N, C-alpha and C positions, 0 to 999 in steps of 0.2 A: 300397245304394250311396250313397243320399242321406245316410243317417245317418253313414257313413264320411267323406264330404266335410265334413260339418258338424263332426265331431270334429277332422278335420285342420285346418280353418280356425280352430277354437277354440284348438288347440295353437299355431298360428302367431301368433294374437293374444296368447296368454299369453307366448310367447317374445319378441315385440316389446315388450310391456309391461315384462317383467323386464329386458330388455336396456337399455331407455331409462332405467328407474329406477336400475339399477346404474351406468350411464354418467353419470347426472345430467342427461341431455338431456331436452328436452320437445318433443313434436310438436304442432303445432296446424293447424287448418283454419279459415280466416277466410272466411265467406260475405260477399262484398262487397255483395250486394244487400240483405241483412237486417242486416248488421254483426255477425252472431252468430259467436261463437268456440267451437270445440270443442278440448279439450286431452287429451293423454296425459301424466300426471305433473306437472301444473302446480302442485299443492299443495306439492311439495317445492321447486320453484323459487321460488315467491313466498312460501314459508314462512307460508302462511295456510291456514285451513280450506277444504275443497273448495267450500263455499258462497260464500266470499269471493273465490275466484278470478275474475278479470274474465270476464264472459260475453259481452262484445262489444268491438269495437275502441275505442269511446269509453271504456269502463272501463279498458282496458289503457293508453290514453294518459294517463289520470288518475294511473296509478301510475309512469309514466316521468318521470324527472327533467326539470323544465322547461328545464334547460340543454341536454339531449340531444334533447328531443322535436322541435325544428325540423329538426335534421339527419336524424332518422329519417323524418319526413314528406317531406323533400326527396328522400331516397334512394328511398322507395317511389314517389313521383311520377315520378322519372326512370326507374324500372324499368317502370312502367305505360306511359309514353309512348314510350320508346325500346327497351325490351327489354333494357337493360343489366342485368347480374347484380345482384341485391339482396343486400347483405351489410353489416351495420351493427352497431355496439357501443354500448350505452347502459346507463344505470342504472335499476333498477326498485326501487320502495319495497316493503318488507315490512310486516307488520301492526304491527311495533314502531317504524316510522318510519325504519329504517335502509335504506340503498341497497345493492344488489348488482348487479355488472356482468354483462351477458349478451351473448353473441355470437349475433346473429340472422341467418339466411340462408334464402332460399326463392325462390319464383317464382309468378307469376300464371298462372291457367288461363283461356283465352278460350273463348267459345262459338263455334258455327259462324258466327255473324253478326259475330264480332269484338268482342263485349262481354266485358269482364272480369267473370268470374263468381265466382271464388274464389281464395284465396291459400293455398298450402301452405308451411309453413316448419318449421325446427328451431331451438330456442333452447338454448344451452349456457352454463352458469355459467362465468365467467372472472374472478371477483373476485380469486382468488389470483394469477393471471397479471398482472392490472392492478396489484396491490399490488407484485409483484416488479418490474414495469417502472417504477413510480413510484420505488421504492427505488433502482434502477439509475440512473435519471435524476438523483435527488438526489445519489447518490455521485459521479456524473460532474461535478457542479458544486460540491458542498459537502463540508466536512469532517464526518465522521460524528460525532465527539465534540463539537465546539464548535458545529456548525451554521453556521459562517461559510464564506465561499468557500474552496475548496481551493486548492492551490498553482497548479494550471493556470488556474483562473479568475482568481486574484489576478495571475498573470503577464499575462493578457489585459487586465485592468483597468489594470495599470501601463503596458503598451505603448500603450493607448488614451490614457492621461493624457499620456504622452510626446508622442504625435502632436498632441494638443490644445495643449500648451505651445509646440511648434514652429510650429504653424499660426497661433496667435493671439499669438505672442510674449509668452507669460505665464510664470508661475513655478509650480512645484509641488514636492512632496517625497515621498519614500518613507521610511517609518519602520519599522524592525525592533524589536519589543518582546519581550524575553525575561524569563521569570520567574526570579528569583534563587533558587538553591539548591533547585530543585524535586527534585533527586535526594535531598537530605537529607530532604525532606518525605515522599517515597516510602518511604525507609528507616524513618523514625520512625513514620509513621502508616499506611503501606500504600499500594499503588499506586492503589487506588480513590479514596482521599482526594486523592492527587495529581491524578487526572483531574478530580475535583470542583473542586479549586482552579483548574485550568486553565480549566474552563468558567466559573467565577465571575469570573475575571479578564477573560475575553472579554466577559462581560456588563457589567462596569464600563467597559471600553473603549468599548462601544457607547454608554454614557451620556455619554462625554466628547467623542468626535469629532463633527464637523459632519455634517449630514444628507447632504451631498454627498461625504463621505469614504467610502472602501471598506475594509473590514477582511477579512482572510483568515488562514488558518492556514499558516504557513511550514513547520511540522513540529516535532516534539519539544516544546520548551517555548516556542516562538516564534510570535508573530503578526506580520503585516505590514499596514501601513496606507498606502493611497494617498491623497494629498492633492492635489487640483487647485485651480488658481486661489488660491494661497496664497503670501504673501510669506515670506521666510526668517524674519523675526521672528515672524510668526503661527504658522508651523510649530513653531518652538521653544517658543512659548507653549502650544500644544496638547500637545507632548511633556511639558512641565513639569506640566501639569494631569493627564496620565496618570500620571506618577510619584506625584503627590500623592494622587489618588483611590484608588490601590492601597495607598499607605502609611498613609493616615490612619485606616482602620478595619479591624479584624480580619475574617477570613473564618471563618464558623461552619460547620463540617462535622462531622456526627455528634456534636454536643455539644462539639466542640473549638473553641476560639478560637485561630486561627492568624494571626499577623502576618507578612506577606511584603512584599517589594519587587520592583520590576521595573527593568531597565536598558533603555536604548534607543540605537539607532544610526540616524543620519539621513543620507540622501544627497539632494542638491538636483537637481530636474528642471527643465530638461534640461541645466543647466550642467555637472554632474559625470558624466552618463551619458546614453546614447542608446538603450539596450536594457533590457528587464526583467531579463534574466539578469545584466547588469552592475550594475543597480540593486540586485538582491538581494544579490549578492556584496559590494558596497561597503557597503551598509547593515549587513550582518551582520559585516563587518570592523570597522565603527565600534562595533557592539554588543559585540563581543569586547573592544574597547579600553575601553568603558565598564565592563564586568565586571571587567577587570583593574585598573581605577582606582577601586576601592572600591564599585562597584555603586550602584544607586539613583540613577543619573545618566544624562544623555543626551549622547552625543558625536556630532559631525558628522564625516563622512568627510573626511580630509585626506591628502595625500601629502607626507611630510617628506623632507628631504635623505637621512636615514638609509634611508628606504624606497626612494628612488631608487637608492641605492648597492646595496641588497639586490637590487633587480630586475636591476641590471647584472651582479652576481655570478651571479644565477640564470640569466641568459641564457648565461653562459659554461658553467655546469654543464649546461644543456640541450644545448649543442653537444657536450659530452663524451659525454653519454648517446646522442645520435644517432650519433656516431662508433663508440661501443661496440656499438650495435645492428648497424651495418653490418659491423663486423669480427668479429661473433660473440663479443663479450666480456661478454655478459649471460648469467649462469649461475644455476642453482638450487642452493641448499644445502639439504640434507634433515635434519630433526630428528625423532627417533623420538617417537611417542606410544604410551604403554604402558597396559595394563590395571592398574587400581589394586590389584586383589586379588593379582596374582602378578608384576607387572612385565614381562609378556610384550608385545613390540611388536605393535601392531595396525595402525598406519598411520604414515606419515611426512608431515610438513608441508614443503612447498616454500617456501623463503624466498629472495627475490630478492637477488642479489649482482651487482656489476659489477667486472670486472677492469680496472685502469687500464693505461696503456701500459707501465708498469714491471713488470707482472705481479702487483701487490699487489691484495688484495681490498678493495673499497670497500663498507662496510656500507650497507644500504638507507636507514637514517635520514639518511645524508649526501646522498642525491640524490632519494629518493622525494618529500619535501615540495616540492622545486623542480619536479620533473616534474609533480606535481599542479597546481601554480600555473600552469605553462606549457601545460596541457592536453594533455600528452604521455602521460598515464598509460594511456590506452586502448591505445596502441601497445605499451607494456610489458606490459599485461595480456594482450594477444593473444600476445606472445612467450612469456610464462609458460605460457599454455595449451598452446601448441604444444610447448614443451619437456617439460612434464609428460605430455602425451599420448604423446609419443615414448617416454618412460621407462615408461609404463604398458604400451605395446605390447611393449617389450623385456623387461619384467619382470612376468610374469603373476601373481606371488605378492605383489605390492606394491600397497597402497592409498595414494593420494596426496591430500593436501588442499592446495588452492591459494587464495591470497588475491586478491580483486579489489577495486577501488576502487568508491566509490559511483557514479561516472560510468559505469563499465562496466555497471552494472545497467540502464542505458537504451541501451546500445550494441548495436544489432542485428547489426552485423558480427561482434562477439565471439560472439554466440549462433549466427550462421550457421556460424562456424568450428567451434564445439562440435557443432552439429547434423550437419555434414558428416563429422565424425570419429567420432562415437559412435552415430549413428542406425543401428539394426540391430546394434550391437555391445554387447550387454548385458554381455559379459565385461569390457569396458573401462568402460562407464558406471557399473556398480555399484562400481567401485574408485576413483571420482573423487568427492571432496568439495569443494564450492565454498564458500568462506568469504566472507561480506560483513559488514562491521563494523556493530555495532548502531547507531551514530550515523548512518551512511550509510543504513541500512535505514529508520530512523524519519524521516530528512530528507524523504523522499517515499515514504510507506508504500504508496500505491497502485501506483506504478511498481515498487517493490521486490517487492510481492506478485505482480505479473505476471511479473517476472523469476524469482522463486523457483519459481512454477508451471511456467514453461517449462523450467527446468533439471531439475526433478523429473520432469516428463513424459518426459524422455529417459532416465530411470533413474538419474541421479546424485543424490547427497545434498547437502543445503545446510545450512551451519552459520552461526550468528550468532557472529561474533568480538567480542571485547571486551565480552562480556555483563556488564551492570551499569554500564558507562560512560555509558550514555544514560538513557532514562526508559521502558524497556520495561514494559508492563503485560500482564496475562493476555490482554486484548483484542488487543494488538499481536501477541503470539505466535500467537494463533489465526488472525489475518489472514494472517500470513506462512507458516504451515504448514511450518516448517523441521524438520529431523531432529535437529540437534545444537546445543547452546549451549556456548560456550567462555568461561568466567569470566575477566574481565579480570585480567591479571597484577598490577595495582596492589593488588588485594584479597588476593592470595595471598602476596606477600612479607611475611614476618614474621607470618603469620596465627596461629601458635601462641601468640605473646605479645600480639597485638592483639585484644582482645575486641570492639571495634567492627567490625572486619573479619569476625570470626567470625559476629556477628549478621547482618551484611549478606550474607555468603556463604550462610548458612543460608536466608535469605529467597529468594535467587536459586535455590538448589537446590530449595526447596519449589515455587517458581513453575514451574521446568522439569519437575519430576517430576509436577506436576498435569496436564501435557500429554504425559507419557510420552516426554520428550526425553532423548537421551543427553547426558551432561554431561562436558566436558573442563575441567580446570584447568591453566593454563599457568604458566610461571615457577616451577615447583617446584624448589627448590634444596637441600633437606635431607630426610633420612629422616623427621624429626619432622613436617615439613609434609606429606609423602606419607602418613604414617600417619593424621594428623588428617583429611585430605581423604577418604581411603578410608573411615574410620569415619563421616564425614558423608554418605556415599552418592555421592561423585563416581565416575563410571565409568572415566574415562581421565585420565592425567596426562602432562604435558609439561614439560620444563625441563632445566637443566644437570645435575641429579642423575641423569637417565637418559640424557643424551647431548647433545653440542653439535651445531649445524648443520654438516654436512660437504658440500662440493661433490662429493667422490668417496667416498661411503660404500661399505662392503664389498660390499653386495648389487649395487651398480651396477658396480663394478670386476669382480666375478665375471661379471656378465652380458656386459660388453664383452670379457672374456677368452674366454668361450665362443663369442661371435660371431666373434672373430678365428680361433679354432680351426676353426670350421665353414667359414669362407671359405678 
């Protein structure tokens, strides 16, 4: 019997030792009277020979990071004095001098007389978790590519600067800086070179701005700079130095010497704006003006008489859209998307149309830009979603793609509508494709990635529209995890004769195929264009050659007729 018990105990010890080693955990017993330590599996944790593993508490303390040791000693002291649970994380040095994070937890054992005799605990390696937490914390505050503040932190810095200028009656400025022709650099040298250029420009900006200024990534090819306690003339001087330092010396990337320039748009704080959102919008408006006026220059935001008249007309258009929404005159026109190999329809794209009071169709380009400026686009996007979902329910054989604006990517109410309508309805979700433009997606990559993930979690597919119009890289596409890319129509028109467009489209196709994404080409208007794109590997085609957008396509009229018969 005694022999049996001994074998059983030995098996249990072997089981315990194997379990700890495979789990990576370490068990220890610390004799508080003698300071001696006994271990199970410590050599793997400390990455040292068994002889070098600390034999006592003093030896363990010598391996703990000096930054973490005071906190561990305090936690142990509080546990001994109050009985509060002991749980602590700290770094331990290995024989190569590197540090590894451990999670340490345990409790003290008291004698019958109340004296602390020993301490039993378990250590678990948590270095990978700590690294992941540190990365998440970094991404929450900084742009992954450039290392500067991300858009959220830049907005916070701008709001703080605005508060300071108002409180102390001082002046400031916000500067939007955009790299000129970055898209051409991506095409000519590759997207990785474009990324390297963007990082290098950020480094040059760091060398020009004052120590009190704050720089961040606005998105795409743009940086934002917050300047506090600066006069208008000083801000202009800094902007001119930025233009000069980028212009004066080439950038060397992979043995290539590339000369580039930047343009800048500036808004004064707080005279021209009172919020960070408004500051960003006005500075980028000035930046676009600088790019349209020859580039390599800085323009200050101004509101001309022409712009005031434009805004007045915009308000009138906005009222027409509101009335059309209330009267049910917002409609969807559907255009077929076909397989390139056989021309068979695969899905339809829903395109927004407005019917005026005379019954005539108002094209989207007549009112969508105005609606976006007035902040009404979210309302229209919700109406588009509702109309498309109604048609999906009524037509179980149809797959519909809908377009949404960049603002809707951060609109939780839109997602709530989608969630309420397709949650648990895989038959509907799998037939809905949500398209977001490339420029909008890259404008705030983190927010777009969260939106894409939420939509795909419901079972819907997501497409990048106008692919190639922005500055998408392999890294961007991986972060967004979309299903489909839609090549911008400006590169498709006349592609058979335009060799530059052919090269650019081939690069886009290669980038998409590297991630196994489905590819759609829009604005296909001739048989020759369709054949060329099919041969290049494009999966789906869309354009007037295959069908114009129709508010009442045949499949919809048939569905409505069958519904009337059933009633």
